[in-house]
VEXDOLUM-704720 format. One record per residue (C-alpha): residue number from 1; residue in three letters; x, y, z. Coordinates in nm, 3 decimals, always signed. Layout:
BEGIN
<pt NUM; ala; <X; Y; Z>>
...
This chain:
BEGIN
<pt 1; met; <+0.000; +0.000; -0.002>>
<pt 2; gly; <+0.299; +0.233; +0.043>>
<pt 3; asn; <+0.346; +0.331; -0.321>>
<pt 4; leu; <-0.028; +0.346; -0.382>>
<pt 5; ser; <-0.074; +0.577; -0.083>>
<pt 6; arg; <+0.205; +0.801; -0.207>>
<pt 7; leu; <+0.052; +0.831; -0.554>>
<pt 8; leu; <-0.293; +0.908; -0.414>>
<pt 9; lys; <-0.173; +1.180; -0.179>>
<pt 10; glu; <+0.064; +1.326; -0.440>>
<pt 11; ser; <-0.209; +1.346; -0.704>>
<pt 12; trp; <-0.461; +1.485; -0.455>>
<pt 13; thr; <-0.243; +1.795; -0.415>>
<pt 14; leu; <-0.313; +1.872; -0.783>>
<pt 15; val; <-0.682; +1.932; -0.712>>
<pt 16; glu; <-0.695; +2.000; -0.337>>
<pt 17; glu; <-0.740; +2.377; -0.373>>
<pt 18; gln; <-1.031; +2.317; -0.611>>
<pt 19; gln; <-1.221; +2.071; -0.394>>
<pt 20; asp; <-1.558; +2.244; -0.432>>
<pt 21; lys; <-1.529; +2.254; -0.811>>
<pt 22; val; <-1.419; +1.893; -0.826>>
<pt 23; ala; <-1.715; +1.786; -0.617>>
<pt 24; gly; <-1.960; +1.996; -0.818>>
<pt 25; tyr; <-1.830; +1.853; -1.146>>
<pt 26; phe; <-1.843; +1.502; -1.003>>
<pt 27; tyr; <-2.212; +1.529; -0.916>>
<pt 28; ala; <-2.293; +1.693; -1.250>>
<pt 29; arg; <-2.132; +1.407; -1.442>>
<pt 30; met; <-2.302; +1.145; -1.228>>
<pt 31; phe; <-2.649; +1.299; -1.258>>
<pt 32; leu; <-2.615; +1.365; -1.631>>
<pt 33; ser; <-2.523; +1.001; -1.702>>
<pt 34; asn; <-2.772; +0.859; -1.448>>
<pt 35; pro; <-3.055; +1.111; -1.381>>
<pt 36; his; <-3.245; +0.864; -1.162>>
<pt 37; leu; <-2.967; +0.884; -0.899>>
<pt 38; arg; <-3.062; +1.243; -0.822>>
<pt 39; thr; <-3.360; +1.122; -0.617>>
<pt 40; leu; <-3.118; +0.952; -0.372>>
<pt 41; phe; <-2.967; +1.287; -0.272>>
<pt 42; pro; <-3.104; +1.585; -0.075>>
<pt 43; val; <-3.248; +1.889; -0.252>>
<pt 44; his; <-2.975; +2.111; -0.104>>
<pt 45; met; <-2.638; +1.980; -0.220>>
<pt 46; asp; <-2.395; +2.234; -0.076>>
<pt 47; val; <-2.302; +2.034; +0.233>>
<pt 48; gln; <-2.327; +1.703; +0.050>>
<pt 49; arg; <-2.050; +1.816; -0.190>>
<pt 50; ala; <-1.816; +1.886; +0.099>>
<pt 51; arg; <-1.898; +1.552; +0.263>>
<pt 52; leu; <-1.815; +1.358; -0.049>>
<pt 53; leu; <-1.463; +1.501; -0.063>>
<pt 54; gly; <-1.420; +1.449; +0.309>>
<pt 55; ala; <-1.509; +1.083; +0.281>>
<pt 56; ile; <-1.269; +1.034; -0.013>>
<pt 57; val; <-0.981; +1.199; +0.166>>
<pt 58; thr; <-1.050; +1.000; +0.484>>
<pt 59; ala; <-1.050; +0.677; +0.287>>
<pt 60; ile; <-0.719; +0.774; +0.126>>
<pt 61; gln; <-0.560; +0.854; +0.458>>
<pt 62; thr; <-0.663; +0.518; +0.608>>
<pt 63; leu; <-0.462; +0.334; +0.343>>
<pt 64; asp; <-0.159; +0.356; +0.576>>
<pt 65; asp; <-0.353; +0.176; +0.852>>
<pt 66; pro; <-0.484; -0.157; +0.712>>
<pt 67; glu; <-0.689; -0.251; +1.020>>
<pt 68; arg; <-0.858; +0.087; +1.043>>
<pt 69; phe; <-0.898; +0.086; +0.662>>
<pt 70; glu; <-1.090; -0.244; +0.678>>
<pt 71; asp; <-1.312; -0.149; +0.972>>
<pt 72; tyr; <-1.385; +0.201; +0.850>>
<pt 73; leu; <-1.487; +0.097; +0.499>>
<pt 74; arg; <-1.700; -0.197; +0.604>>
<pt 75; ala; <-1.883; +0.033; +0.850>>
<pt 76; leu; <-1.920; +0.293; +0.574>>
<pt 77; gly; <-2.072; +0.030; +0.347>>
<pt 78; arg; <-2.323; -0.066; +0.614>>
<pt 79; asp; <-2.405; +0.301; +0.674>>
<pt 80; his; <-2.459; +0.373; +0.303>>
<pt 81; arg; <-2.740; +0.120; +0.288>>
<pt 82; lys; <-2.958; +0.405; +0.412>>
<pt 83; phe; <-2.910; +0.574; +0.073>>
<pt 84; his; <-3.036; +0.257; -0.108>>
<pt 85; val; <-2.692; +0.219; -0.271>>
<pt 86; gln; <-2.678; -0.079; -0.511>>
<pt 87; pro; <-2.360; -0.258; -0.637>>
<pt 88; glu; <-2.392; -0.104; -0.986>>
<pt 89; his; <-2.383; +0.247; -0.835>>
<pt 90; tyr; <-2.016; +0.197; -0.738>>
<pt 91; asp; <-1.912; +0.186; -1.103>>
<pt 92; val; <-2.101; +0.504; -1.179>>
<pt 93; val; <-1.931; +0.682; -0.891>>
<pt 94; arg; <-1.587; +0.559; -0.994>>
<pt 95; asp; <-1.626; +0.679; -1.351>>
<pt 96; ala; <-1.752; +1.023; -1.244>>
<pt 97; leu; <-1.477; +1.056; -0.983>>
<pt 98; leu; <-1.193; +0.969; -1.221>>
<pt 99; glu; <-1.326; +1.208; -1.488>>
<pt 100; ser; <-1.350; +1.488; -1.230>>
<pt 101; leu; <-0.993; +1.434; -1.106>>
<pt 102; arg; <-0.860; +1.404; -1.461>>
<pt 103; thr; <-1.034; +1.727; -1.564>>
<pt 104; phe; <-0.913; +1.946; -1.278>>
<pt 105; ala; <-0.561; +1.802; -1.255>>
<pt 106; gly; <-0.509; +1.888; -1.621>>
<pt 107; glu; <-0.178; +1.819; -1.788>>
<pt 108; his; <-0.022; +1.698; -1.461>>
<pt 109; trp; <-0.253; +1.397; -1.452>>
<pt 110; gly; <-0.082; +1.078; -1.568>>
<pt 111; val; <-0.135; +0.709; -1.621>>
<pt 112; glu; <+0.011; +0.624; -1.281>>
<pt 113; tyr; <-0.233; +0.854; -1.102>>
<pt 114; glu; <-0.525; +0.721; -1.300>>
<pt 115; gln; <-0.438; +0.360; -1.216>>
<pt 116; ala; <-0.371; +0.443; -0.850>>
<pt 117; trp; <-0.715; +0.601; -0.805>>
<pt 118; ser; <-0.887; +0.326; -0.995>>
<pt 119; asp; <-0.713; +0.055; -0.791>>
<pt 120; ala; <-0.782; +0.234; -0.462>>
<pt 121; tyr; <-1.142; +0.293; -0.547>>
<pt 122; asn; <-1.195; -0.070; -0.642>>
<pt 123; val; <-1.054; -0.180; -0.306>>
<pt 124; ile; <-1.276; +0.072; -0.126>>
<pt 125; ala; <-1.584; -0.039; -0.318>>
<pt 126; lys; <-1.516; -0.407; -0.255>>
<pt 127; lys; <-1.483; -0.356; +0.121>>
<pt 128; met; <-1.790; -0.131; +0.138>>
<pt 129; met; <-2.001; -0.381; -0.052>>
<pt 130; ala; <-1.875; -0.662; +0.175>>
<pt 131; gly; <-1.978; -0.461; +0.477>>
<pt 132; ala; <-2.321; -0.393; +0.331>>
<pt 133; asp; <-2.373; -0.761; +0.232>>
<pt 134; ala; <-2.279; -0.885; +0.579>>
<pt 135; asp; <-2.525; -0.659; +0.758>>
<pt 136; thr; <-2.853; -0.833; +0.845>>
<pt 137; asn; <-3.010; -0.520; +0.995>>
<pt 138; pro; <-3.255; -0.296; +0.806>>
<pt 139; pro; <-3.101; -0.006; +0.609>>
<pt 140; phe; <-3.237; +0.228; +0.878>>
<pt 141; trp; <-3.467; +0.229; +1.175>>
<pt 142; his; <-3.780; +0.439; +1.220>>
<pt 143; ala; <-3.776; +0.590; +1.568>>
<pt 144; glu; <-4.036; +0.787; +1.760>>
<pt 145; val; <-3.945; +1.096; +1.959>>
<pt 146; leu; <-4.059; +1.025; +2.316>>
<pt 147; ser; <-3.937; +1.345; +2.479>>
<pt 148; his; <-3.769; +1.669; +2.371>>
<pt 149; glu; <-3.616; +1.927; +2.605>>
<pt 150; arg; <-3.444; +2.255; +2.524>>
<pt 151; arg; <-3.143; +2.288; +2.760>>
<pt 152; ser; <-3.008; +2.620; +2.628>>
<pt 153; arg; <-3.056; +2.872; +2.349>>
<pt 154; asp; <-2.936; +2.622; +2.086>>
<pt 155; ile; <-2.906; +2.281; +2.261>>
<pt 156; ala; <-3.172; +2.014; +2.290>>
<pt 157; val; <-3.177; +1.674; +2.462>>
<pt 158; phe; <-3.426; +1.420; +2.330>>
<pt 159; thr; <-3.507; +1.050; +2.354>>
<pt 160; leu; <-3.601; +0.816; +2.069>>
<pt 161; arg; <-3.748; +0.467; +2.068>>
<pt 162; pro; <-3.691; +0.255; +1.753>>
<pt 163; leu; <-4.012; +0.106; +1.624>>
<pt 164; gln; <-3.843; -0.200; +1.476>>
<pt 165; his; <-3.629; -0.440; +1.672>>
<pt 166; thr; <-3.366; -0.292; +1.908>>
<pt 167; leu; <-3.069; -0.110; +1.756>>
<pt 168; glu; <-2.756; -0.290; +1.874>>
<pt 169; tyr; <-2.458; -0.065; +1.944>>
<pt 170; arg; <-2.182; +0.001; +2.200>>
<pt 171; ala; <-2.155; +0.300; +2.431>>
<pt 172; gly; <-1.947; +0.569; +2.260>>
<pt 173; gln; <-2.071; +0.498; +1.907>>
<pt 174; tyr; <-2.271; +0.727; +1.678>>
<pt 175; val; <-2.540; +0.701; +1.408>>
<pt 176; ser; <-2.668; +0.904; +1.116>>
<pt 177; val; <-3.003; +1.071; +1.179>>
<pt 178; glu; <-3.263; +1.202; +0.932>>
<pt 179; ala; <-3.569; +1.416; +1.010>>
<pt 180; pro; <-3.780; +1.323; +0.703>>
<pt 181; arg; <-4.069; +1.550; +0.798>>
<pt 182; tyr; <-3.849; +1.859; +0.805>>
<pt 183; gln; <-3.535; +1.783; +0.600>>
<pt 184; pro; <-3.583; +1.471; +0.384>>
<pt 185; arg; <-3.274; +1.287; +0.257>>
<pt 186; leu; <-3.038; +1.491; +0.473>>
<pt 187; trp; <-2.845; +1.280; +0.722>>
<pt 188; arg; <-2.613; +1.401; +0.998>>
<pt 189; thr; <-2.412; +1.203; +1.254>>
<pt 190; tyr; <-2.482; +1.218; +1.627>>
<pt 191; ser; <-2.358; +1.011; +1.920>>
<pt 192; met; <-2.590; +0.824; +2.150>>
<pt 193; ala; <-2.576; +0.971; +2.499>>
<pt 194; asn; <-2.657; +0.647; +2.679>>
<pt 195; ala; <-2.536; +0.293; +2.702>>
<pt 196; pro; <-2.770; +0.026; +2.557>>
<pt 197; arg; <-3.083; -0.017; +2.766>>
<pt 198; pro; <-3.332; -0.303; +2.791>>
<pt 199; asp; <-3.610; -0.082; +2.653>>
<pt 200; gly; <-3.399; +0.016; +2.351>>
<pt 201; thr; <-3.443; +0.391; +2.398>>
<pt 202; leu; <-3.171; +0.628; +2.276>>
<pt 203; asp; <-3.076; +0.970; +2.408>>
<pt 204; phe; <-2.921; +1.246; +2.190>>
<pt 205; his; <-2.764; +1.581; +2.268>>
<pt 206; val; <-2.778; +1.819; +1.969>>
<pt 207; arg; <-2.664; +2.177; +1.916>>
<pt 208; ala; <-2.815; +2.384; +1.634>>
<pt 209; leu; <-2.517; +2.493; +1.430>>
<pt 210; gly; <-2.573; +2.820; +1.242>>
<pt 211; ala; <-2.784; +2.748; +0.939>>
<pt 212; gly; <-2.747; +2.373; +0.985>>
<pt 213; trp; <-3.046; +2.213; +0.816>>
<pt 214; val; <-3.067; +1.900; +1.028>>
<pt 215; ser; <-2.936; +2.030; +1.362>>
<pt 216; ser; <-3.173; +2.324; +1.354>>
<pt 217; ala; <-3.467; +2.098; +1.284>>
<pt 218; leu; <-3.370; +1.860; +1.563>>
<pt 219; val; <-3.334; +2.141; +1.816>>
<pt 220; arg; <-3.608; +2.384; +1.714>>
<pt 221; arg; <-3.878; +2.191; +1.528>>
<pt 222; val; <-3.882; +1.825; +1.630>>
<pt 223; lys; <-4.140; +1.739; +1.897>>
<pt 224; pro; <-4.265; +1.428; +2.080>>
<pt 225; gly; <-4.452; +1.198; +1.842>>
<pt 226; asp; <-4.238; +1.284; +1.539>>
<pt 227; leu; <-4.069; +1.001; +1.354>>
<pt 228; leu; <-3.697; +1.017; +1.272>>
<pt 229; arg; <-3.475; +0.770; +1.093>>
<pt 230; ile; <-3.151; +0.636; +1.230>>
<pt 231; ala; <-2.888; +0.434; +1.042>>
<pt 232; ala; <-2.638; +0.168; +1.144>>
<pt 233; pro; <-2.406; +0.251; +1.436>>
<pt 234; met; <-2.044; +0.346; +1.365>>
<pt 235; gly; <-1.738; +0.451; +1.560>>
<pt 236; ser; <-1.466; +0.294; +1.772>>
<pt 237; met; <-1.462; +0.522; +2.076>>
<pt 238; thr; <-1.561; +0.234; +2.302>>
<pt 239; leu; <-1.441; +0.100; +2.637>>
<pt 240; asp; <-1.179; -0.171; +2.663>>
<pt 241; arg; <-1.289; -0.377; +2.962>>
<pt 242; lys; <-0.950; -0.551; +2.974>>
<pt 243; ser; <-0.771; -0.225; +3.055>>
<pt 244; thr; <-0.706; -0.152; +3.424>>
<pt 245; arg; <-0.583; +0.205; +3.364>>
<pt 246; asp; <-0.774; +0.501; +3.506>>
<pt 247; ile; <-0.972; +0.705; +3.255>>
<pt 248; val; <-0.981; +1.070; +3.149>>
<pt 249; cys; <-1.276; +1.191; +2.945>>
<pt 250; val; <-1.253; +1.529; +2.770>>
<pt 251; ala; <-1.578; +1.673; +2.633>>
<pt 252; gly; <-1.650; +1.997; +2.457>>
<pt 253; gly; <-2.014; +2.112; +2.433>>
<pt 254; thr; <-2.248; +1.839; +2.307>>
<pt 255; gly; <-1.939; +1.622; +2.261>>
<pt 256; leu; <-2.044; +1.519; +2.610>>
<pt 257; ala; <-2.300; +1.280; +2.458>>
<pt 258; pro; <-2.074; +0.977; +2.398>>
<pt 259; ile; <-1.892; +1.050; +2.725>>
<pt 260; arg; <-2.226; +1.024; +2.907>>
<pt 261; ala; <-2.281; +0.688; +2.737>>
<pt 262; leu; <-1.936; +0.562; +2.847>>
<pt 263; ile; <-2.005; +0.677; +3.204>>
<pt 264; glu; <-2.341; +0.504; +3.206>>
<pt 265; glu; <-2.172; +0.179; +3.098>>
<pt 266; leu; <-1.906; +0.218; +3.366>>
<pt 267; thr; <-2.172; +0.261; +3.640>>
<pt 268; arg; <-2.284; -0.092; +3.569>>
<pt 269; tyr; <-1.958; -0.267; +3.650>>
<pt 270; asn; <-1.670; -0.033; +3.743>>
<pt 271; arg; <-1.527; -0.056; +4.094>>
<pt 272; thr; <-1.155; -0.008; +4.047>>
<pt 273; arg; <-1.086; +0.261; +3.779>>
<pt 274; trp; <-1.089; +0.630; +3.862>>
<pt 275; val; <-1.273; +0.830; +3.595>>
<pt 276; his; <-1.200; +1.202; +3.550>>
<pt 277; val; <-1.438; +1.400; +3.331>>
<pt 278; phe; <-1.339; +1.741; +3.193>>
<pt 279; phe; <-1.640; +1.923; +3.050>>
<pt 280; gly; <-1.575; +2.246; +2.862>>
<pt 281; ala; <-1.795; +2.510; +2.701>>
<pt 282; lys; <-1.792; +2.882; +2.620>>
<pt 283; asp; <-2.025; +2.981; +2.906>>
<pt 284; arg; <-2.225; +2.841; +3.194>>
<pt 285; glu; <-2.540; +2.801; +2.985>>
<pt 286; asp; <-2.360; +2.566; +2.751>>
<pt 287; leu; <-2.264; +2.339; +3.042>>
<pt 288; tyr; <-2.613; +2.208; +2.981>>
<pt 289; asp; <-2.578; +1.871; +3.158>>
<pt 290; leu; <-2.350; +1.971; +3.447>>
<pt 291; asp; <-2.611; +1.917; +3.718>>
<pt 292; glu; <-2.670; +1.557; +3.610>>
<pt 293; leu; <-2.295; +1.495; +3.588>>
<pt 294; asn; <-2.256; +1.622; +3.946>>
<pt 295; arg; <-2.536; +1.394; +4.062>>
<pt 296; leu; <-2.363; +1.095; +3.900>>
<pt 297; ala; <-2.034; +1.194; +4.069>>
<pt 298; ala; <-2.212; +1.211; +4.406>>
<pt 299; arg; <-2.340; +0.853; +4.362>>
<pt 300; his; <-2.014; +0.706; +4.233>>
<pt 301; pro; <-1.698; +0.782; +4.433>>
<pt 302; trp; <-1.472; +0.682; +4.141>>
<pt 303; leu; <-1.613; +0.961; +3.923>>
<pt 304; ser; <-1.493; +1.322; +3.933>>
<pt 305; val; <-1.616; +1.616; +3.718>>
<pt 306; val; <-1.421; +1.932; +3.630>>
<pt 307; pro; <-1.625; +2.190; +3.436>>
<pt 308; ala; <-1.460; +2.485; +3.257>>
<pt 309; cys; <-1.567; +2.792; +3.060>>
<pt 310; ser; <-1.350; +2.964; +2.803>>
<pt 311; asp; <-1.551; +3.290; +2.763>>
<pt 312; asp; <-1.746; +3.339; +3.087>>
<pt 313; lys; <-1.550; +3.532; +3.351>>
<pt 314; ser; <-1.844; +3.506; +3.590>>
<pt 315; phe; <-1.812; +3.128; +3.606>>
<pt 316; thr; <-1.666; +3.023; +3.939>>
<pt 317; gly; <-1.505; +2.701; +3.810>>
<pt 318; glu; <-1.203; +2.651; +3.584>>
<pt 319; gln; <-1.134; +2.913; +3.320>>
<pt 320; gly; <-0.982; +2.851; +2.977>>
<pt 321; asn; <-0.997; +2.611; +2.685>>
<pt 322; ile; <-1.064; +2.256; +2.803>>
<pt 323; asn; <-0.735; +2.119; +2.664>>
<pt 324; asp; <-0.540; +2.370; +2.877>>
<pt 325; val; <-0.746; +2.282; +3.180>>
<pt 326; val; <-0.668; +1.915; +3.131>>
<pt 327; ala; <-0.297; +1.998; +3.111>>
<pt 328; arg; <-0.309; +2.182; +3.445>>
<pt 329; phe; <-0.443; +1.869; +3.618>>
<pt 330; gly; <-0.180; +1.629; +3.475>>
<pt 331; pro; <+0.033; +1.428; +3.443>>
<pt 332; trp; <-0.177; +1.176; +3.255>>
<pt 333; glu; <+0.064; +0.947; +3.066>>
<pt 334; asn; <-0.066; +0.634; +3.243>>
<pt 335; his; <-0.434; +0.693; +3.167>>
<pt 336; asp; <-0.678; +0.595; +2.893>>
<pt 337; phe; <-0.829; +0.897; +2.716>>
<pt 338; phe; <-1.159; +0.960; +2.541>>
<pt 339; val; <-1.194; +1.289; +2.357>>
<pt 340; ser; <-1.517; +1.423; +2.200>>
<pt 341; gly; <-1.622; +1.759; +2.066>>
<pt 342; ser; <-1.578; +1.988; +1.769>>
<pt 343; ala; <-1.297; +1.915; +1.518>>
<pt 344; leu; <-1.103; +2.213; +1.647>>
<pt 345; met; <-1.142; +2.115; +2.014>>
<pt 346; val; <-1.029; +1.757; +1.940>>
<pt 347; lys; <-0.732; +1.881; +1.740>>
<pt 348; his; <-0.613; +2.110; +2.022>>
<pt 349; thr; <-0.665; +1.838; +2.281>>
<pt 350; leu; <-0.469; +1.578; +2.083>>
<pt 351; arg; <-0.183; +1.824; +2.045>>
<pt 352; thr; <-0.186; +1.894; +2.423>>
<pt 353; leu; <-0.188; +1.522; +2.504>>
<pt 354; ala; <+0.103; +1.464; +2.265>>
<pt 355; glu; <+0.299; +1.740; +2.442>>
<pt 356; met; <+0.220; +1.566; +2.772>>
<pt 357; gln; <+0.358; +1.241; +2.629>>
<pt 358; val; <+0.030; +1.051; +2.645>>
<pt 359; pro; <+0.075; +0.753; +2.406>>
<pt 360; ala; <-0.148; +0.786; +2.100>>
<pt 361; val; <-0.266; +0.425; +2.133>>
<pt 362; arg; <-0.436; +0.517; +2.461>>
<pt 363; ile; <-0.643; +0.798; +2.306>>
<pt 364; lys; <-0.980; +0.734; +2.144>>
<pt 365; tyr; <-1.180; +1.001; +1.969>>
<pt 366; asp; <-1.440; +1.066; +1.705>>
<pt 367; ala; <-1.453; +1.408; +1.545>>
<pt 368; phe; <-1.709; +1.490; +1.280>>
<pt 369; gly; <-1.485; +1.711; +1.075>>
<pt 370; asp; <-1.130; +1.763; +0.957>>
<pt 371; ile; <-0.876; +1.748; +1.240>>
């Protein structure tokens, strides 16, 4: 994979600064040659274009990590069943992708680059199709909104109950969510905020992000009784029960959701591992679940909670960005870490942990964006 990876990354630099144009051209070619595929995609394509390129780049980057490459792509194949993707669609995508890259790379595009992308895509498609074929679950679950609570100006906490059989997942994982009544065919990823329960219910913490189509609907429009759709679970930010090391959880904003799920799982069996939770936000209002965290800490002596605000001088707790707060409480090199939040928050935290000499193999994270 070494030479293939080099060729892919080298050729990507030829078009990287034109990502939006490449993506736009790609979709135009695909829809012109296969107009019926347009119905599989949302009406608003702006975000979808960016997500396509992000998925391609992520797949390229995983080529250097065979195990992650395998797991990531099989999970991606399972997840894409929600789009009703069929095996023949993979050829259409490959042809449109190669034509787009060839067009925007211009005279610098060569036979080696063409073959590298074709070979890499065929590997990706094969693994995605294998993941989809092996999945015995439905493409997605219909789920009823049981409760919906606004916790701040732009944060909501709500609970869903799948109408089909129980969704099987592990604490710390995430799913794609669609609100078909408000934004059909638009899917966004959100982490479950609870460990699996006997009744199958799922909690979610969502922040409305600017003009975000789905997040705004989930926070401001969804109400009890509405039906949402949720796709297959993904993500590897899960607990290793064999580890005996103490745990540090670092959460920014609604990145607290998977951390809450991990804590809930730990309350069921943990007796020996200290768990330190650092919960950061801009202001006190955005520490939307702090009271419940404190109640959990009061019930479980092994759990401690350190809240922090970066832009609220009136807050009486820790001040500063959460990665800097974590550093002040170190050293942490003998702990397992779980990091969840915005792409920027995760990036800063990973850099801080590297400076503190925390081994990368002990850090788990999922960031829905480029870090």
